[in-house]
KEKE-3310 file (N, C-alpha, C; in steps of 0.2 Angstrom, whole numbers, plus 5000, padded with zeros to 4 digits):
npx = (5008:5012:5018:5029:5036:5039:5047:5057:5062:5067:5078:5085:5089:5096:5106:5113:5118:5127:5136:5141:5149:5158:5164:5170:5178:5187:5193:5199:5208:5216:5218:5218:5227:5229:5226:5219:5202:5199:5190:5177:5180:5181:5170:5161:5167:5165:5151:5148:5153:5146:5133:5134:5136:5123:5113:5115:5116:5102:5094:5098:5098:5089:5078:5072:5059:5054:5049:5056:5070:5070:5068:5080:5091:5087:5084:5093:5106:5105:5107:5118:5128:5132:5135:5136:5145:5156:5157:5156:5167:5178:5175:5180:5193:5196:5193:5205:5214:5221:5225:5230:5225:5211:5210:5213:5204:5191:5195:5199:5187:5176:5181:5186:5175:5167:5174:5174:5159:5156:5164:5159:5148:5153:5158:5147:5141:5150:5150:5136:5130)
npy = (5512:5500:5503:5511:5503:5494:5501:5504:5492:5489:5500:5494:5483:5486:5494:5483:5476:5485:5487:5473:5473:5484:5479:5467:5473:5480:5469:5462:5471:5474:5460:5445:5442:5452:5455:5464:5470:5478:5480:5481:5492:5502:5502:5506:5521:5525:5526:5534:5546:5546:5547:5561:5568:5567:5572:5584:5588:5585:5591:5605:5609:5601:5600:5588:5576:5571:5560:5553:5553:5546:5533:5533:5533:5524:5513:5512:5517:5510:5497:5497:5501:5491:5492:5482:5473:5478:5475:5461:5457:5464:5457:5444:5447:5449:5437:5430:5437:5448:5462:5475:5477:5476:5488:5497:5495:5498:5512:5519:5516:5522:5537:5540:5538:5548:5561:5558:5560:5572:5578:5576:5582:5597:5595:5594:5606:5615:5612:5612:5623)
npz = (5534:5530:5517:5523:5529:5519:5511:5520:5522:5510:5507:5517:5513:5501:5508:5514:5505:5497:5510:5510:5497:5499:5509:5503:5493:5501:5508:5496:5493:5506:5509:5518:5529:5538:5554:5561:5560:5547:5536:5543:5550:5539:5533:5543:5547:5534:5534:5545:5540:5529:5534:5542:5531:5523:5533:5535:5522:5518:5527:5527:5513:5504:5512:5517:5519:5536:5534:5524:5528:5538:5532:5524:5535:5546:5537:5525:5530:5544:5540:5533:5541:5554:5568:5578:5573:5576:5590:5590:5582:5592:5603:5598:5596:5610:5614:5610:5616:5613:5618:5613:5600:5605:5611:5602:5591:5597:5601:5589:5581:5587:5591:5577:5569:5576:5571:5558:5555:5559:5549:5538:5539:5539:5526:5520:5522:5517:5503:5499:5502)
capx = (5012:5015:5024:5034:5039:5042:5053:5063:5065:5071:5083:5091:5091:5102:5112:5116:5123:5132:5141:5145:5153:5163:5168:5174:5183:5193:5196:5204:5214:5220:5222:5216:5233:5229:5223:5213:5196:5200:5185:5172:5181:5181:5163:5159:5169:5161:5144:5148:5154:5139:5127:5134:5133:5116:5110:5116:5112:5095:5091:5099:5098:5084:5071:5069:5054:5057:5049:5062:5076:5070:5069:5088:5094:5085:5085:5100:5112:5105:5110:5125:5133:5129:5138:5136:5150:5163:5157:5158:5174:5181:5174:5185:5200:5198:5195:5213:5219:5224:5222:5232:5220:5205:5209:5214:5198:5187:5195:5197:5180:5172:5183:5187:5168:5164:5177:5170:5152:5156:5169:5153:5144:5156:5159:5140:5140:5154:5148:5128:5127)
capy = (5511:5494:5505:5515:5496:5491:5506:5504:5484:5490:5503:5490:5478:5489:5496:5478:5474:5490:5485:5468:5476:5487:5473:5463:5477:5480:5462:5461:5476:5472:5454:5442:5442:5457:5453:5470:5471:5484:5481:5484:5500:5507:5503:5511:5527:5528:5526:5539:5552:5547:5550:5567:5573:5566:5574:5591:5591:5584:5596:5613:5611:5600:5601:5581:5576:5568:5551:5550:5555:5539:5527:5532:5532:5517:5507:5510:5517:5505:5489:5497:5502:5488:5493:5475:5470:5480:5472:5454:5457:5466:5451:5439:5451:5448:5430:5429:5442:5453:5468:5481:5477:5477:5495:5501:5494:5503:5519:5522:5515:5528:5543:5542:5538:5554:5565:5557:5561:5579:5579:5575:5588:5601:5595:5596:5614:5619:5610:5612:5628)
capz = (5538:5526:5512:5525:5531:5513:5509:5525:5519:5502:5509:5522:5507:5498:5511:5515:5499:5497:5515:5509:5492:5502:5514:5499:5491:5505:5508:5490:5493:5510:5509:5525:5533:5543:5560:5562:5557:5543:5532:5547:5551:5533:5532:5549:5545:5528:5536:5549:5537:5525:5539:5543:5524:5522:5538:5535:5516:5518:5532:5524:5506:5502:5516:5516:5524:5541:5533:5520:5532:5542:5528:5522:5540:5548:5532:5521:5535:5550:5537:5530:5547:5558:5575:5582:5570:5579:5597:5587:5581:5598:5606:5596:5598:5617:5617:5608:5621:5608:5620:5609:5594:5607:5612:5596:5588:5601:5601:5582:5578:5591:5590:5571:5568:5577:5567:5551:5556:5559:5544:5532:5540:5537:5519:5516:5524:5512:5496:5496:5505)
cpx = (5015:5020:5029:5039:5042:5048:5058:5066:5069:5079:5087:5092:5098:5108:5117:5122:5128:5138:5145:5151:5158:5167:5173:5179:5188:5197:5202:5209:5219:5223:5218:5221:5232:5224:5218:5207:5194:5194:5179:5173:5181:5173:5160:5161:5165:5154:5144:5149:5148:5134:5127:5133:5125:5112:5109:5115:5105:5091:5092:5097:5092:5077:5068:5064:5057:5055:5055:5070:5076:5070:5078:5092:5093:5085:5091:5106:5112:5108:5117:5130:5132:5135:5140:5141:5156:5164:5158:5165:5179:5181:5179:5192:5201:5198:5201:5217:5223:5223:5225:5227:5212:5204:5209:5207:5192:5188:5195:5190:5175:5175:5184:5180:5165:5167:5173:5163:5154:5159:5164:5149:5146:5157:5152:5138:5143:5152:5141:5126:5129)
cpy = (5504:5497:5510:5507:5493:5495:5506:5497:5486:5493:5499:5486:5481:5493:5489:5475:5478:5488:5478:5469:5478:5483:5469:5467:5477:5474:5460:5466:5475:5466:5452:5440:5447:5455:5458:5471:5477:5485:5484:5492:5504:5508:5507:5519:5529:5530:5531:5546:5552:5550:5558:5572:5572:5571:5582:5593:5590:5590:5604:5614:5607:5599:5593:5581:5572:5560:5549:5550:5546:5533:5527:5530:5526:5512:5505:5510:5512:5498:5491:5498:5498:5488:5487:5471:5472:5476:5466:5454:5460:5459:5445:5440:5449:5441:5428:5433:5446:5460:5475:5481:5479:5485:5499:5501:5499:5511:5522:5521:5522:5535:5545:5543:5545:5560:5564:5559:5570:5583:5580:5580:5594:5602:5597:5604:5616:5618:5612:5618:5634)
cpz = (5533:5521:5517:5527:5526:5510:5513:5523:5514:5503:5512:5518:5503:5502:5514:5510:5497:5504:5512:5502:5494:5506:5510:5496:5495:5508:5503:5491:5500:5512:5516:5530:5539:5549:5563:5558:5552:5539:5536:5548:5546:5532:5537:5548:5539:5530:5541:5546:5531:5528:5541:5537:5523:5527:5536:5527:5515:5522:5529:5517:5503:5505:5515:5522:5530:5539:5528:5523:5536:5537:5527:5530:5544:5544:5529:5527:5541:5547:5535:5537:5553:5564:5579:5580:5574:5586:5595:5587:5587:5603:5604:5597:5606:5619:5615:5611:5617:5610:5616:5604:5598:5607:5606:5591:5591:5600:5594:5579:5582:5589:5583:5568:5569:5572:5560:5550:5555:5552:5538:5533:5537:5530:5516:5516:5517:5504:5493:5499:5499)
residu = (MET:LEU:GLN:ARG:LEU:LEU:LEU:ILE:ALA:LEU:ALA:GLY:ALA:LEU:GLY:THR:VAL:VAL:ARG:PHE:LEU:LEU:LEU:GLU:PHE:VAL:LYS:THR:LYS:ALA:GLY:THR:ALA:LEU:ALA:PHE:PRO:LEU:GLY:THR:LEU:VAL:VAL:ASN:MET:THR:GLY:CYS:PHE:LEU:THR:GLY:LEU:PHE:LEU:GLU:PHE:ALA:GLU:ILE:HIS:LEU:HIS:VAL:ALA:SER:GLU:THR:ARG:ILE:ILE:VAL:MET:VAL:GLY:PHE:MET:GLY:ALA:PHE:THR:THR:PHE:SER:SER:VAL:ILE:LEU:GLU:THR:ALA:HIS:LEU:ILE:ARG:LYS:ALA:ASP:TRP:PHE:ALA:VAL:HIS:LEU:ASN:LEU:ILE:VAL:GLU:ASN:PHE:VAL:GLY:LEU:ALA:ALA:LEU:PHE:GLY:GLY:SER:VAL:VAL:ALA:LYS:ALA:VAL:PHE:MET)
# end
């Protein structure tokens, strides 16, 4: 159990660092004048895509053990794609009464996220099968 927790923690630390680096990359490319939380959108859509890609690839091609899937999904992906950031930023937009951005953020995060997850799955099937 201790080894499992340590591996999840290590994967989580790596996911957090990768998330931070991607957010910083988006911030430098998009600038800070943009009112929409683009960095979180990019992280979450990337995370959804990678989740679909990993789950299909791990299950179909690698036959990865459930323990490894847990470490990757709970540790790395859990730290990488914190949905709470979406909620926090949406709450900030609500406080500013920016209703268009509120709705746009929630719709895009959820529907494009689902499309990205299934897109990752399709790519995994096409590339790795």
